[in-house]
N, C-alpha and C positions, 0 to 999 in steps of 0.2 A: 550215115552217122546221125544226121538231123531227124531222120524218122526214128531211131533208137530213143533220143532226147524227146520227141514229142510222145512217143508211147510210154516212157517213162514218167513224164509230166502227165499224161492223161490218167495213168493208174495210181499216182500218188494223189491227184485231184479227187478222183473216185473214192480212195481210201479215206481221205478228209472228210468228203461228204458223209460218207456211211458214219465214221466215227461221231462228227460233230452233230448231224441231224437225224441218225437212226439210233447209235449205240448210247450217246450221252443222256438222253432223256430217259431211256430204258433204265440205265444205272441209277439216276438220281431218283426215278419213280421206285425203284428197289431199295436204295438207301432210305428213303422216308418210310417204307413200310416196315423195314428192318427195325429202324427206331421205334416207331408205333408197338410192333411186337415184343421189343425188348422191355418198354413200358407195361405191355400188358403181362409179360413173364414176373415182371417185379411185383406188379399188383397181385399176380395170383399166388406168388410164393409168400407175400405179406399176410395174404388172407389164409393161406395154408397155415402159416407159422401160429397165427391168432387162432383158427380153429383146432390146432394141435394143443394149444395151451389151455383152451376152453375143455377139451376132452381130459386132459389131465387134471383139470382143476375139479372136473365133474364127478371124477373117481375118488376124490377126496372127501369124506365125511364132514370134516370142519367147514370146507367151502358150502356144502349142500346145507348144512345147518346154518351156516349165515345168510344164505339165500332164503332160507325158510323164515327166519327171525325178520329180514329186511322186508321181504314181499310180503308173508301171509301174517305177520305178527304171531308167530308160534313161539311158544317157551319152553323149557325142558321140565322136565317133571319136578315139582317141589321149587320152582323158580317162583318168584314173587315179581309180579308186574307194576311198576310204579309210573303212573302217568301223571305229570306235573299239570296243576289247574283244575283237577277234579276233586 
């Protein structure tokens, strides 16, 4: 009877050791990696949404005309350019 309890205690001790010193660090490491990957996915999703919006905007003639006006000082034909101070 004592031998049974001794074997049971030994197996429970071994299982506890495996759980706390082998499995727990691995689980903690995987948990931190999961949170990092979740943040990367969220960042990639935000970037994807922003780029999709830019693609949509670049297919609009009004958006392209606004970029041309703002970046290259282009004007429409027949439009008069007014520059204050000159």
